C-alpha positions in Angstrom: -21.5 69.6 60.9 -19.8 72.8 60.1 -18.7 73.1 56.4 -15.0 73.5 57.4 -15.0 70.2 59.3 -16.7 68.4 56.6 -14.2 69.6 54.0 -11.3 68.6 56.4 -12.8 65.1 56.8 -13.3 64.7 53.0 -9.7 65.8 52.5 -8.5 63.3 55.1 -10.3 60.5 53.2 -8.8 61.3 49.8 -5.3 61.7 51.7 -5.7 58.3 53.4 -6.7 56.7 50.0 -3.7 58.2 48.3 -1.4 57.1 51.1 -2.6 53.6 51.0 -2.4 53.4 47.3 1.2 54.6 47.4 2.1 52.2 50.0 0.7 49.2 48.0 2.5 50.4 44.9 5.8 50.7 46.7 5.3 47.1 48.2 4.8 45.9 44.7 7.6 47.5 42.5 7.6 47.4 38.7 5.4 48.6 36.0 1.7 49.0 36.2 1.3 45.9 34.3 3.5 43.9 36.7 1.7 45.3 39.7 -1.7 44.4 38.0 -0.5 40.8 37.3 0.4 40.5 40.9 -3.4 40.5 41.6 -4.1 37.5 39.1 -4.5 34.2 41.0 -2.2 31.4 40.7 -3.1 29.2 37.8 -4.0 32.1 35.4 -3.3 30.9 31.9 -4.2 34.1 29.9 -4.2 37.7 30.9 -5.1 40.8 28.8 -4.2 44.3 29.7 -5.6 47.8 28.8 -4.0 50.9 30.2 -6.9 53.2 29.8 -5.0 56.2 31.0 -2.6 55.6 28.1 -5.5 54.9 25.6 -7.0 58.3 26.6 -3.7 60.0 25.9 -3.1 58.2 22.6 -6.5 59.2 21.2 -6.6 62.7 22.5 -9.5 62.0 25.0 -7.8 62.9 28.4 -11.2 63.8 30.0 -14.2 62.3 28.2 -17.5 63.3 29.6 -20.9 61.8 29.3 -21.9 59.1 27.0 -20.8 60.8 24.0 -17.3 61.3 25.2 -17.1 57.6 26.2 -18.5 56.6 22.8 -15.8 58.7 21.1 -12.9 57.3 23.3 -14.0 53.7 22.5 -14.5 54.4 18.8 -11.0 56.1 18.5 -9.4 53.2 20.6 -10.8 50.7 18.4 -9.7 52.4 15.2 -6.1 52.4 16.7 -6.5 48.7 17.8 -5.9 49.8 21.4 -9.0 48.3 23.0 -9.2 44.7 21.6 -7.8 43.4 25.0 -10.7 44.9 27.1 -13.4 42.9 28.8 -15.4 45.9 29.7 -16.4 47.2 26.2 -19.9 46.1 26.1 -20.5 47.3 29.8 -18.8 50.6 29.4 -21.7 52.8 29.0 -23.9 51.0 31.8 -20.9 51.2 34.1 -20.5 54.9 33.5 -24.1 55.6 34.0 -24.6 53.4 37.1 -21.3 53.1 38.9 -19.4 56.3 37.8 -16.7 54.1 36.8 -15.8 53.2 33.2 -12.9 53.4 30.5 -13.5 57.1 30.6 -11.8 57.3 34.1 -10.3 53.9 34.9 -6.5 53.9 35.4 -6.1 50.4 33.9 -7.8 47.0 33.4 -6.6 43.4 33.6 -8.6 40.3 32.7 -7.1 37.0 34.1 -8.5 33.9 33.0 -7.7 30.3 34.4 -9.3 26.9 34.5 -11.1 27.7 37.7 -12.5 31.2 36.7 -11.8 34.7 35.5 -11.5 38.1 37.3 -11.4 41.6 35.9 -9.2 43.9 38.0 -9.7 47.7 37.5 -7.4 50.4 38.8 -9.3 53.4 40.4 -8.6 56.9 39.5 -6.7 58.7 42.3 -9.7 60.9 43.5 -12.4 58.3 43.1 -14.9 58.0 46.0 -15.2 54.3 47.0 -18.0 55.4 49.5 -20.1 56.7 46.6 -19.3 53.5 44.6 -20.7 51.5 47.5 -23.8 53.5 47.8 -24.4 53.0 43.9 -23.8 49.2 44.2 -26.3 49.1 47.2 -28.9 51.1 45.3 -28.7 48.7 42.2 -29.4 45.8 44.5 -25.9 44.4 45.5 -25.8 42.9 48.8 -23.2 44.7 51.0 -20.5 42.5 52.5 -19.9 42.2 56.2 -16.2 43.3 55.8 -14.9 46.2 53.6 -12.8 43.6 51.6 -15.8 41.3 51.1 -17.6 40.5 48.1 -20.6 42.5 47.0 -23.2 39.9 45.7 -25.2 40.9 42.6 -27.8 38.9 40.9 -28.7 38.1 37.2 -31.5 40.4 37.4 -29.1 43.3 38.1 -27.2 42.4 35.0 -30.5 42.3 32.9 -31.7 45.6 34.1 -28.4 47.6 33.9 -26.8 45.8 30.9 -23.8 44.7 32.9 -22.1 41.7 31.6 -21.8 38.5 34.0 -18.4 39.5 35.0 -19.8 42.3 37.0 -22.1 40.2 39.1 -19.7 39.9 42.2 -17.5 42.8 43.1 -14.8 43.6 45.6 -13.7 47.1 46.4 -10.2 47.3 47.9 -9.8 51.0 48.8 -6.2 50.9 50.2 -5.0 49.2 47.0 -7.1 51.5 44.7 -8.7 48.4 43.1 -12.1 47.0 42.0 -12.1 43.4 41.3 -15.2 41.6 39.4 -16.0 38.1 38.5 -18.9 36.0 37.5 -18.7 33.8 40.5 -18.5 34.8 44.2 -15.8 32.3 45.0 -13.4 33.5 42.4 -14.0 37.1 43.3 -13.1 36.3 46.9 -10.1 34.4 45.9 -8.8 37.3 43.7 -9.3 39.6 46.7 -7.2 37.3 48.7 -4.5 37.5 46.1 -4.6 41.2 46.1 -4.3 41.5 49.8 -1.3 39.1 49.7 -3.1 36.3 51.5 -2.9 33.9 48.6 -0.4 33.3 45.8 -0.5 35.2 42.6 0.3 33.9 39.1 4.0 33.0 38.4 6.0 32.1 35.4 5.2 35.2 33.4 7.8 37.6 34.8 10.4 36.9 32.0 8.1 38.3 29.3 6.2 41.0 31.4 9.2 42.9 33.0 10.9 43.7 29.7 7.5 44.7 28.1 7.7 47.9 30.0 4.4 50.0 30.0 2.5 48.8 27.0 -0.8 50.5 26.0 -2.4 47.1 25.6 -1.1 43.5 25.9 -2.0 39.9 25.8 0.0 37.6 28.1 0.0 33.8 28.0 1.6 30.9 29.7 3.4 28.6 27.5 0.8 25.9 28.1 -2.0 28.0 27.0 -0.3 29.8 24.1 1.3 26.8 22.5 -2.2 25.1 22.5 -4.5 28.2 21.6 -2.2 29.9 19.0 -0.8 26.6 17.3 -1.5 25.7 13.7 -3.5 22.9 15.1 -6.3 25.4 15.4 -6.4 25.9 11.6 -8.3 23.9 9.1 -6.7 20.9 7.3 -5.0 22.7 4.4 -3.8 25.7 6.4 -2.5 23.3 9.1 -0.7 21.3 6.4 0.8 24.4 5.0 1.8 25.7 8.4 3.7 22.3 9.2 5.7 22.7 6.0 6.6 26.2 6.6 7.7 25.5 10.1 9.7 22.6 8.9 11.3 24.7 6.2 12.3 27.2 8.9 14.1 24.6 10.9 11.5 23.7 13.5 10.3 25.5 16.6 10.8 25.0 20.3 8.0 25.3 22.8 8.1 28.6 24.7 7.4 29.0 28.5 5.6 32.3 28.3 4.4 34.7 25.6 3.4 38.5 25.6 2.2 40.4 22.7 2.2 44.1 23.5 1.3 47.4 21.8 3.8 50.1 22.8 3.2 53.8 23.3 5.5 54.4 20.2 3.1 52.4 18.0 5.4 49.4 17.8 4.4 45.9 18.7 6.6 43.7 20.8 6.3 39.9 20.9 8.3 38.5 23.8 8.9 34.7 24.2 10.5 33.0 27.0 12.4 29.7 26.7 13.7 27.0 28.9 17.4 27.6 27.7 19.5 30.1 25.9 20.0 27.5 23.0 16.3 27.2 22.4 16.0 31.0 22.3 18.9 31.5 19.8 17.7 28.7 17.7 14.2 30.1 17.4 15.3 33.7 16.5 16.0 32.8 12.9 13.1 30.5 12.5 10.4 32.8 14.0 11.9 35.8 12.2 11.6 33.8 8.8 7.9 32.8 9.6 6.9 36.3 10.6 7.9 37.6 7.1 6.0 35.0 5.1 2.6 33.6 4.5 0.0 33.7 7.4 -1.9 30.4 6.9 -5.2 30.4 9.0 -5.4 34.2 8.9 -5.0 34.8 5.2 -2.5 36.7 3.1 1.1 37.4 4.3 2.2 38.6 7.7 4.1 41.5 5.7 0.7 42.9 4.9 0.2 43.4 8.5 3.5 44.6 9.9 7.2 45.0 9.1 9.6 43.1 11.2 12.2 45.5 12.4 14.3 43.0 14.5 14.3 39.5 16.1 16.9 38.9 18.8 17.5 36.7 21.7 19.1 37.5 25.0 19.6 34.8 27.6 16.4 32.7 27.5 14.3 35.7 26.2 13.3 36.2 22.5 12.1 39.6 21.4 10.5 40.4 18.2 10.0 44.1 17.4 7.3 44.6 14.9 6.0 47.8 13.1 2.2 47.6 12.4 1.1 48.7 8.9 -1.4 51.6 8.7 -5.0 50.4 9.5 -3.7 47.0 10.3 -5.4 45.4 13.5 -2.2 43.6 14.5 -2.9 42.7 18.2 -6.4 41.7 17.4 -5.3 39.5 14.8 -2.4 37.9 16.6 -3.9 37.4 20.1 -6.2 34.6 18.8 -4.9 31.6 16.9 -3.7 30.3 14.7 -0.6 32.3 14.5 2.3 30.6 12.6 5.3 32.3 14.2 3.8 31.8 17.8 3.3 28.0 17.3 5.4 25.5 19.2 
């Protein structure tokens, strides 16, 4: 094939990918986080978000190259508490070496977990070659699917050889959407692909806290059912649980929330957003949760004031927003995204 024709064909493939990705984004308006959540299957209880393009900007690693560049990116991201939400950290270097895809060039990553399974959605960089990715998967031993949007089937032996985590055993590559989906079960990978293609419903009930979150660098999002259970003081030992109950009672009690998001913003602030069933519940909880966020942190040790400063707590409609400023060298999102968290109790 003449070189000119080959170049034109290659340019056509890149243009088609860009047009398809632009069309998918236009059909799913909102922030990147909102669009990513639109790929999470119905029934998702917890989702964690990492905007890898933003992480690279924040730590001054816009174009990390090779294993050393990736290591520096992850180290700096850890030091800034920007990467605790990622499910790919232990697989990052094997992914870079074997797939040409890793936090060094991914646009973003979303881990969605539900009672039936978990899936990692990854946003592809604009100029990434899905054909080359397919060739690499096939070379590693993944079985090519019959259709372009089918599931590539890996084996435990591939994971053992490459160092991939189990979440990368089954992979779906959606070229038009600019997405790669991965799961530890074939069925859930296929289900997630159907969601991303619009053939099955995505998670609902999280919009109230996700839309006002804007474009966070990293975030953890929970349904009320999951958050009230996993972040509750019931997760603490006896003495801490008792202290937590006393503090909550002294603050006037708490209402259960319907959704929760904890987000690290590009300006370094942390937003905690809680959705409630009524405006009255949101207003009532504003003072109580502000008081709890400024006091002792039973179950975690010390006081919350050692971790962050409370800039404001306010309610608008059924939404409660807590604006926090992390202290220097405090790993606030890492600490607060697993229980018990007194001011995130129900």
